[in-house]
Backbone bond lengths (Angstrom), bond angles and torsions (degrees), N, CA, C in turn:
res aa  C-N    CA-C-N  psi(-1)  N-CA   C-N-CA  omega(-1)  CA-C   N-CA-C  phi
1 M - - - 1.469 - - 1.530 109.02 -
2 Y 1.299 116.86 134.45 1.471 122.39 179.23 1.518 110.56 -130.13
3 A 1.345 113.75 146.99 1.487 118.85 177.61 1.534 106.71 -109.82
4 I 1.347 114.87 121.62 1.459 120.56 -174.26 1.500 110.09 -134.01
5 D 1.323 115.66 131.31 1.478 121.74 170.85 1.521 107.20 -84.74
6 L 1.304 118.31 111.84 1.459 121.97 -171.73 1.541 113.85 -94.13
7 H 1.347 117.22 10.85 1.452 118.78 -178.35 1.547 108.33 -150.48
8 A 1.306 116.31 98.40 1.477 119.41 179.51 1.532 108.90 -149.02
9 H 1.304 113.73 152.47 1.476 121.17 -177.62 1.523 110.45 -118.99
10 T 1.311 117.10 147.67 1.465 121.02 -175.91 1.515 113.12 -87.77
11 R 1.353 116.77 -0.26 1.485 117.99 177.12 1.511 109.11 -153.73
12 F 1.320 114.64 160.49 1.447 121.63 -174.32 1.500 113.43 -96.83
13 F 1.355 118.47 -3.06 1.465 119.12 -177.83 1.512 108.95 -118.72
14 H 1.356 113.79 160.04 1.477 121.55 178.14 1.530 107.43 -108.96
15 G 1.332 114.01 162.61 1.430 118.77 176.58 1.519 112.72 76.22
16 R 1.319 117.60 -177.09 1.481 124.14 -179.28 1.506 110.87 46.25
17 R 1.287 117.40 64.77 1.456 124.41 -175.32 1.526 111.38 -53.15
18 S 1.318 118.06 -42.18 1.472 119.08 -175.37 1.515 110.71 -64.36
19 L 1.333 117.15 -37.63 1.457 120.10 175.84 1.524 111.54 -66.34
20 G 1.319 114.45 -38.10 1.454 119.97 176.90 1.510 112.90 -62.49
21 D 1.322 117.70 -42.26 1.440 121.16 -178.82 1.572 109.81 -60.87
22 R 1.317 116.81 -35.13 1.447 119.21 -179.80 1.527 110.55 -74.22
23 Y 1.318 117.08 -31.31 1.466 120.42 -178.73 1.517 113.50 -82.86
24 D 1.298 117.49 -29.30 1.465 122.86 -170.80 1.552 114.55 -54.75
25 P 1.335 120.17 -42.86 1.485 116.81 178.95 1.504 112.87 -59.51
26 L 1.343 117.61 -37.98 1.455 119.23 175.72 1.517 110.06 -68.90
27 G 1.323 117.98 -41.69 1.428 121.48 -179.93 1.520 113.52 -56.96
28 V 1.339 116.33 -43.63 1.453 119.19 -178.74 1.513 111.88 -68.91
29 R 1.300 116.75 -34.18 1.487 119.55 176.52 1.534 110.29 -64.95
30 L 1.340 116.91 -39.91 1.452 120.41 178.55 1.537 110.91 -67.83
31 L 1.323 117.44 -38.76 1.454 121.18 175.62 1.505 110.84 -59.99
32 A 1.356 116.94 -48.29 1.401 120.91 -178.59 1.529 112.82 -62.87
33 E 1.331 117.02 -38.97 1.455 120.41 179.47 1.518 110.20 -66.28
34 M 1.317 117.78 -42.22 1.469 120.24 -179.14 1.541 109.35 -69.40
35 A 1.324 118.20 -38.30 1.445 120.29 178.20 1.538 110.72 -62.30
36 K 1.324 117.37 -38.12 1.450 121.21 177.26 1.519 110.06 -65.34
37 R 1.302 118.57 -43.68 1.473 122.27 -179.68 1.523 111.40 -63.00
38 R 1.324 116.87 -31.83 1.459 120.65 -178.68 1.522 112.61 -88.58
39 G 1.305 115.84 5.50 1.447 119.85 174.45 1.531 115.03 82.28
40 L 1.333 117.26 16.04 1.451 121.03 178.76 1.534 110.87 -84.13
41 D 1.314 115.17 158.79 1.451 121.95 177.86 1.515 113.31 -97.91
42 G 1.341 114.88 -19.48 1.469 118.89 -176.36 1.493 112.88 -163.22
43 V 1.320 117.64 162.53 1.434 123.76 176.18 1.509 109.09 -146.39
44 A 1.331 116.70 136.79 1.476 122.34 178.15 1.507 110.75 -94.91
45 T 1.301 117.76 130.78 1.463 121.68 174.68 1.513 108.96 -90.00
46 T 1.312 115.38 111.26 1.507 121.80 -174.39 1.504 110.63 -124.52
47 N 1.319 114.90 66.74 1.467 118.98 -179.51 1.520 111.14 -71.02
48 H 1.339 114.68 155.77 1.462 121.02 -177.34 1.509 112.37 -65.21
49 D 1.322 116.47 106.57 1.456 124.01 169.27 1.543 114.51 66.51
50 Y 1.348 115.98 22.99 1.454 117.57 167.85 1.520 109.51 -159.85
51 Y 1.333 114.06 152.24 1.462 121.50 175.80 1.501 109.59 -126.27
52 T 1.287 117.97 133.41 1.457 124.05 175.58 1.520 107.22 -124.29
53 A 1.348 117.12 131.68 1.462 120.03 176.63 1.517 108.98 -73.51
54 F 1.314 115.93 135.00 1.480 121.87 -179.00 1.538 109.93 -115.04
55 D 1.336 115.01 155.52 1.450 119.43 172.48 1.523 109.66 -61.05
56 P 1.292 118.59 132.65 1.476 119.52 -177.49 1.509 111.83 -64.83
57 S 1.314 116.97 147.09 1.467 121.90 175.51 1.517 108.60 -83.39
58 P 1.323 118.80 141.26 1.464 120.52 178.44 1.535 113.65 -71.60
59 D 1.332 116.02 -15.61 1.457 121.76 -174.12 1.523 113.57 -109.76
60 I 1.304 117.92 -28.90 1.463 122.18 -171.40 1.546 108.60 -132.92
61 E 1.315 115.46 137.85 1.478 119.18 175.61 1.518 109.35 -75.72
62 T 1.323 115.83 124.77 1.457 122.29 177.16 1.515 108.90 -100.59
63 L 1.333 116.19 110.61 1.468 120.41 -173.95 1.515 110.95 -91.75
64 P 1.316 118.60 138.18 1.483 120.66 178.11 1.516 110.99 -71.06
65 G 1.310 114.52 145.59 1.469 118.30 177.60 1.507 111.86 -171.14
66 I 1.320 115.59 173.92 1.470 122.91 177.04 1.520 107.73 -155.43
67 E 1.315 115.51 147.56 1.485 119.32 173.36 1.532 106.34 -108.42
68 I 1.304 114.17 110.02 1.476 120.99 -175.83 1.515 109.48 -88.23
69 T 1.318 115.66 128.39 1.453 121.38 174.31 1.549 108.51 -87.56
70 T 1.319 116.00 97.76 1.487 119.30 179.12 1.522 108.26 -82.75
71 D 1.338 114.43 -177.76 1.473 118.97 178.28 1.503 111.93 -79.75
72 R 1.355 119.32 3.66 1.434 123.21 177.81 1.518 113.37 -126.50
73 G 1.328 116.90 -0.74 1.466 120.96 -177.58 1.528 110.53 136.60
74 H 1.342 115.97 -166.99 1.457 119.67 -172.17 1.520 114.01 -94.71
75 V 1.329 115.87 142.57 1.461 123.17 175.88 1.509 108.01 -130.10
76 L 1.377 115.77 125.25 1.440 121.28 175.37 1.533 110.97 -81.09
77 V 1.316 117.88 134.10 1.430 122.73 174.81 1.519 108.52 -123.02
78 V 1.314 118.32 114.44 1.460 123.77 -173.78 1.515 108.97 -128.77
79 G 1.329 115.22 134.79 1.469 118.58 179.65 1.512 112.00 160.43
80 P 1.348 118.37 -168.61 1.423 122.06 -175.06 1.511 116.65 -62.27
81 D 1.353 117.02 -33.64 1.460 119.70 -170.55 1.523 112.56 -143.54
82 P 1.315 117.51 66.31 1.468 119.78 178.37 1.509 110.65 -67.54
83 P 1.331 117.55 157.21 1.473 119.35 176.16 1.520 111.60 -61.74
84 H 1.293 117.21 146.46 1.473 120.30 -176.81 1.504 112.43 -79.17
85 A 1.316 118.04 -23.39 1.484 119.63 178.90 1.520 108.59 -161.09
86 T 1.326 115.54 143.42 1.462 121.17 172.36 1.543 107.27 -135.79
87 K 1.332 113.72 152.59 1.466 118.59 179.64 1.533 109.49 -87.86
88 P 1.338 118.44 124.39 1.483 119.31 -177.51 1.545 111.94 -55.41
89 G 1.308 115.41 126.78 1.463 120.69 177.10 1.485 116.44 82.58
90 A 1.369 116.95 -1.70 1.460 119.78 -175.46 1.539 111.70 -83.73
91 L 1.303 119.46 -25.77 1.451 122.58 -177.92 1.520 112.42 -104.30
92 S 1.312 116.42 146.08 1.438 120.02 168.70 1.514 108.67 -82.40
93 P 1.340 119.68 161.94 1.469 120.23 175.62 1.536 112.20 -54.93
94 A 1.328 117.09 -39.83 1.477 119.48 179.39 1.535 110.87 -61.90
95 E 1.321 116.28 -40.13 1.457 120.36 179.11 1.522 111.72 -68.32
96 A 1.335 115.38 -36.15 1.476 118.54 176.39 1.521 111.45 -65.47
97 V 1.320 117.41 -39.57 1.471 121.36 178.08 1.538 108.97 -65.41
98 A 1.310 116.58 -44.84 1.480 119.30 179.06 1.528 111.28 -61.05
99 L 1.328 116.30 -39.47 1.467 118.94 176.60 1.530 111.89 -64.34
100 A 1.322 115.86 -40.13 1.469 119.53 177.94 1.516 110.28 -62.31
101 R 1.328 117.27 -44.50 1.462 121.11 -177.76 1.554 109.56 -64.46
102 D 1.318 117.02 -39.89 1.463 119.96 179.53 1.490 111.69 -62.39
103 R 1.363 118.08 -26.37 1.438 122.38 -177.68 1.531 112.71 -106.31
104 D 1.310 115.48 18.77 1.486 121.48 177.79 1.511 113.86 57.99
105 C 1.342 115.67 35.90 1.447 120.62 -179.13 1.560 109.79 -113.43
106 A 1.325 115.75 162.46 1.428 120.83 174.55 1.535 109.39 -91.59
107 A 1.307 116.56 145.19 1.460 123.66 178.63 1.519 110.01 -111.81
108 I 1.311 117.11 121.47 1.488 122.33 -171.41 1.532 109.61 -124.35
109 V 1.307 115.51 134.02 1.477 120.92 175.04 1.536 106.82 -71.09
110 A 1.342 117.52 114.05 1.439 121.76 179.61 1.512 110.98 -83.96
111 H 1.383 116.08 141.88 1.476 122.65 178.43 1.537 112.39 23.40
112 P 1.325 118.13 72.87 1.483 121.68 -171.01 1.506 114.09 -63.00
113 F 1.312 118.66 -16.78 1.447 119.37 -176.21 1.541 110.53 -116.93
114 R 1.333 115.97 25.01 1.465 119.60 173.02 1.519 107.83 -128.22
115 N 1.338 113.39 105.34 1.469 120.61 174.75 1.518 113.82 51.02
116 S 1.305 117.49 49.75 1.461 121.17 -177.18 1.505 110.75 -151.88
117 T 1.308 116.48 143.42 1.448 121.22 170.93 1.517 112.07 -116.64
118 V 1.347 115.44 11.57 1.438 120.46 -179.88 1.528 111.50 -56.94
119 R 1.300 116.81 -37.20 1.475 122.38 -176.42 1.516 112.50 -60.86
120 E 1.338 118.46 -19.29 1.456 121.90 -175.90 1.542 112.26 -79.28
121 L 1.337 116.94 -10.51 1.448 120.49 -172.59 1.553 109.08 -91.92
122 E 1.311 115.33 86.29 1.455 121.45 -176.99 1.523 114.30 -64.13
123 E 1.335 115.48 -26.02 1.474 118.80 -175.09 1.498 112.90 -83.40
124 V 1.344 120.01 -10.60 1.450 121.79 -177.32 1.544 110.48 -84.19
125 P 1.340 117.85 125.28 1.476 119.90 -172.97 1.518 113.74 -81.70
126 F 1.294 117.97 72.60 1.456 120.81 176.52 1.548 108.54 -70.46
127 D 1.331 114.60 160.07 1.455 120.41 178.34 1.499 114.36 -95.08
128 A 1.316 118.19 -22.27 1.487 121.14 -177.95 1.507 109.00 -166.29
129 I 1.316 114.64 169.14 1.491 123.23 176.49 1.504 108.32 -126.31
130 E 1.309 116.72 140.26 1.456 120.61 -173.89 1.527 115.36 -94.26
131 V 1.320 115.78 136.54 1.451 122.15 163.31 1.516 105.55 -92.48
132 N 1.317 116.61 112.73 1.455 122.43 -172.68 1.539 111.24 -90.23
133 G 1.330 114.81 133.96 1.467 119.81 -176.05 1.493 115.63 -69.91
134 K 1.320 119.30 -14.11 1.446 120.14 -178.22 1.539 112.32 -78.97
135 H 1.325 117.26 -23.27 1.479 118.68 -179.01 1.531 109.40 -153.07
136 P 1.316 118.55 71.11 1.475 120.19 179.98 1.528 112.30 -70.64
137 R 1.333 117.55 -0.14 1.437 120.53 172.83 1.533 111.81 -56.81
138 S 1.341 115.71 -26.25 1.456 120.88 178.86 1.509 112.45 -85.73
139 Q 1.339 118.37 1.45 1.474 121.07 -175.12 1.548 113.80 -53.94
140 P 1.318 119.50 -44.18 1.484 117.68 176.65 1.511 113.41 -56.83
141 L 1.316 116.13 -38.50 1.470 119.83 178.06 1.516 110.46 -67.19
142 V 1.348 116.69 -41.60 1.462 120.47 179.06 1.522 110.08 -63.66
143 E 1.331 116.97 -42.11 1.456 120.69 179.50 1.559 111.03 -62.46
144 Q 1.322 114.19 -40.22 1.464 116.64 179.34 1.538 111.30 -67.50
145 L 1.313 116.18 -39.78 1.468 121.85 175.95 1.511 111.56 -59.86
146 A 1.335 116.87 -46.58 1.464 122.48 -179.10 1.525 109.97 -64.61
147 D 1.328 116.36 -37.67 1.476 120.12 179.21 1.547 110.01 -66.64
148 E 1.321 115.79 -41.18 1.476 119.56 -179.94 1.520 111.48 -65.31
149 R 1.353 115.86 -35.58 1.444 120.13 -178.04 1.531 113.33 -92.56
150 D 1.329 116.26 -3.21 1.476 122.05 -178.33 1.553 109.67 56.09
151 L 1.332 114.39 48.69 1.464 121.53 179.07 1.519 109.64 -119.52
152 P 1.323 117.39 151.05 1.471 120.22 175.94 1.514 111.78 -76.56
153 L 1.322 115.65 159.17 1.448 122.71 174.29 1.505 110.82 -100.37
154 V 1.328 114.96 138.45 1.475 120.77 172.61 1.538 106.48 -124.91
155 G 1.329 115.61 162.62 1.448 121.15 -179.21 1.503 112.06 -121.17
156 G 1.323 117.38 140.37 1.442 122.71 174.60 1.505 111.79 -147.24
157 S 1.311 116.84 144.78 1.488 120.21 -175.15 1.497 111.45 -77.59
158 D 1.344 120.38 -25.95 1.433 123.02 -171.45 1.530 110.08 60.97
159 A 1.348 114.84 36.64 1.455 120.21 -176.28 1.523 111.86 -70.28
160 H 1.332 114.71 130.76 1.465 122.30 168.57 1.507 111.41 -109.32
161 Y 1.305 115.58 -14.73 1.481 123.12 173.93 1.533 106.82 -120.09
162 P 1.314 119.51 140.13 1.459 122.13 -176.27 1.511 113.94 -53.88
163 F 1.334 117.74 -35.10 1.471 118.81 -176.02 1.559 112.05 -70.06
164 E 1.344 117.11 -9.64 1.444 119.79 178.29 1.539 114.25 -84.83
165 V 1.320 116.97 -11.87 1.444 120.64 -176.59 1.524 110.78 -58.83
166 G 1.356 115.89 138.15 1.426 120.48 175.54 1.519 116.11 90.19
167 R 1.333 118.34 0.78 1.457 119.47 178.91 1.500 109.62 -62.63
168 A 1.297 118.38 -34.47 1.456 124.00 168.93 1.521 106.86 -141.23
169 Y 1.328 116.49 144.04 1.466 119.50 -177.51 1.515 108.33 -153.02
170 T 1.326 114.52 174.65 1.440 122.84 -172.86 1.533 111.46 -114.88
171 I 1.305 117.13 130.15 1.437 120.87 170.78 1.533 108.23 -89.44
172 V 1.313 115.56 121.30 1.467 121.39 -176.60 1.523 110.10 -113.93
173 E 1.311 116.38 127.18 1.462 121.60 176.17 1.484 108.83 -92.92
174 A 1.359 116.63 108.41 1.433 120.92 -178.62 1.519 109.13 -156.84
175 D 1.333 117.26 156.17 1.469 120.31 178.76 1.493 111.33 -77.36
176 R 1.348 116.98 -33.66 1.445 122.61 179.27 1.503 108.31 -135.56
177 L 1.325 117.28 151.75 1.427 120.76 179.33 1.527 109.87 -100.09
178 T 1.324 114.70 104.87 1.452 121.58 176.46 1.524 108.12 -139.53
179 P 1.324 121.06 162.62 1.450 120.33 175.95 1.529 113.10 -56.04
180 A 1.330 117.37 -40.57 1.461 121.36 179.78 1.524 111.52 -67.70
181 S 1.323 118.17 -39.79 1.486 119.23 179.54 1.512 111.58 -67.26
182 V 1.334 117.03 -33.33 1.443 120.01 177.85 1.543 110.77 -66.60
183 V 1.308 116.30 -43.14 1.466 121.05 177.27 1.508 110.32 -59.79
184 D 1.329 117.14 -46.26 1.449 121.97 -179.78 1.530 110.47 -61.02
185 A 1.331 115.94 -43.36 1.476 119.86 -179.54 1.522 111.92 -63.15
186 I 1.322 115.61 -41.52 1.491 120.63 177.68 1.544 109.74 -60.20
187 R 1.303 115.44 -49.79 1.480 118.82 -176.23 1.514 112.54 -68.13
188 D 1.336 116.11 -27.60 1.466 120.13 179.36 1.532 112.23 -87.45
189 G 1.323 117.33 -6.09 1.454 120.25 -178.96 1.517 113.02 79.53
190 R 1.327 119.03 18.31 1.460 122.04 178.88 1.519 109.63 -91.68
191 V 1.303 117.07 48.04 1.459 122.90 179.71 1.516 110.18 -140.57
192 S 1.321 117.71 158.73 1.439 122.69 173.87 1.522 108.89 -150.88
193 A 1.344 115.91 153.25 1.452 121.89 -177.64 1.520 109.99 -97.22
194 T 1.354 115.96 139.09 1.447 121.71 178.42 1.530 107.69 -129.63
195 V 1.344 116.57 136.65 1.440 121.96 176.60 1.525 109.64 -113.84
196 S 1.326 116.10 129.36 1.470 119.69 178.77 1.523 109.81 -69.88
197 R 1.301 117.32 136.41 1.461 122.05 -179.55 1.521 111.36 -113.89
198 S 1.317 118.33 23.25 1.441 120.50 178.61 1.510 111.79 -65.10
199 G 1.345 116.04 159.10 1.444 118.76 178.76 1.527 113.82 -59.78
200 F 1.333 116.10 -40.06 1.452 121.46 178.03 1.514 111.03 -61.87
201 D 1.344 116.39 -46.98 1.466 119.99 -178.57 1.514 111.56 -66.42
202 S 1.327 117.75 -36.47 1.464 120.39 177.67 1.496 111.36 -64.41
203 L 1.339 117.00 -40.75 1.468 120.48 177.71 1.519 110.43 -66.40
204 L 1.298 117.19 -39.95 1.465 121.69 -179.66 1.536 109.55 -63.93
205 R 1.336 117.28 -40.50 1.452 119.46 -179.64 1.509 111.32 -66.73
206 R 1.334 117.78 -37.60 1.466 119.28 175.82 1.506 111.59 -60.44
207 A 1.299 116.42 -40.30 1.468 121.38 179.36 1.517 110.05 -64.10
208 Y 1.342 117.36 -44.93 1.462 119.48 178.11 1.521 112.49 -66.14
209 R 1.306 116.78 -34.10 1.465 119.17 178.26 1.511 109.75 -61.66
210 M 1.338 117.52 -42.00 1.449 120.64 179.24 1.529 110.76 -64.77
211 I 1.330 116.43 -40.84 1.468 120.62 179.21 1.523 110.87 -62.81
212 H 1.324 115.75 -47.81 1.476 120.46 -177.54 1.522 111.59 -69.86
213 D 1.338 116.46 -31.90 1.462 117.50 174.69 1.524 111.10 -63.18
214 R 1.310 116.28 -41.70 1.440 119.81 -179.87 1.529 111.77 -65.66
215 K 1.332 116.22 -37.85 1.455 120.37 179.30 1.531 112.95 -78.33
216 G 1.325 116.23 -18.47 1.439 119.92 178.85 1.526 112.46 72.45
217 V 1.334 117.19 40.12 1.461 120.44 -175.41 1.520 112.39 -108.74
218 I 1.333 119.27 3.42 1.439 121.80 175.37 1.512 108.70 -100.31
219 D 1.319 117.96 134.44 1.462 120.83 179.00 1.516 109.80 -137.02
220 A 1.312 116.10 178.32 1.471 125.44 179.02 1.509 113.91 67.01
221 I 1.326 116.62 0.41 1.456 121.61 174.28 1.510 108.74 -108.16
222 D 1.321 115.08 -53.17 1.475 118.63 176.41 1.533 110.91 -144.95
223 R 1.337 116.91 18.54 1.441 120.73 177.20 1.515 110.89 -137.68
224 P 1.322 117.85 155.85 1.484 119.70 174.69 1.490 110.67 -70.34
225 T 1.336 116.28 172.34 1.470 121.56 178.42 1.509 109.81 -60.77
226 P 1.370 117.16 137.22 1.439 119.83 -179.82 1.503 113.36 -73.52
227 G 1.313 116.36 176.04 1.435 121.05 179.55 1.494 112.70 -66.18
228 V 1.306 116.77 144.07 1.459 122.62 -178.27 1.521 109.27 -66.79
229 G 1.321 115.50 132.59 1.475 119.75 172.73 1.495 114.97 84.58
230 T 1.310 119.86 3.61 1.456 120.17 -178.61 1.538 108.35 -85.27
231 P 1.322 118.62 118.37 1.463 120.95 179.78 1.543 110.76 -61.70
232 P 1.315 117.77 142.00 1.452 121.46 -177.22 1.523 113.16 -56.28
233 G 1.293 115.80 119.54 1.471 120.41 172.66 1.501 115.30 73.85
234 E 1.343 118.58 4.39 1.441 119.67 -174.49 1.543 113.82 -105.20
235 E 1.362 115.09 -20.58 1.451 119.25 -179.69 1.532 108.00 -141.67
236 E 1.307 116.49 166.01 1.431 120.92 174.86 1.530 109.96 -68.11
237 T 1.270 119.63 144.20 1.454 121.68 174.24 1.523 109.56 -71.83
238 A 1.335 114.52 146.68 1.459 118.63 -178.83 1.538 112.54 -80.75
239 D 1.323 115.24 -17.50 1.479 119.14 -176.78 1.517 108.19 -139.03
240 R 1.283 116.56 111.71 1.491 121.05 -178.01 1.516 108.59 -91.06
């Protein structure tokens, strides 16, 4: 059994890709160190629309991944060979899933109730649905959605700062921890989502709840579905 944060970013800022490339090696080292401190076995680097291979940590498995901005919201792609770059909004969720399958990766619906309509696409063969560490208040809705689609649940912190790692994570049943074994476990349903209930994480979630309330990026709890294609937290929603 392994504990893995399947959704983390190596930097806290968006845009300025060249600056990000210089910061990312430090960012992944900080993610790995925090994951180790929190008792995790691995962390996936899922930066927005690009993947960079990093030097492996001696203590923590660093799993390849990317968070693709589709025209309906975000899709996590995790596995041995994620795409190195995608253009935001250029792919449909179905195309993102097909790309993941071509590269032997798992395709996961990211934060399905935050600025996304990806969850409405019943015909798209996703591999799992995420319980997101920034707002586990939506977990009952995510569980219901996963049950309706007969899909497993995974957990990810959606960390943009290293101290956020491990707010939510995935328990993976596997003999060895490798990108391929994680993909196999997800597709076989040998995974489960866990949310940290520590005092620090609870305080952090309340802070994020206030931020997302102000931005209007939470829906299906007390808001209608957001505008199609609006990246989470990056633009105003088209429909409040």
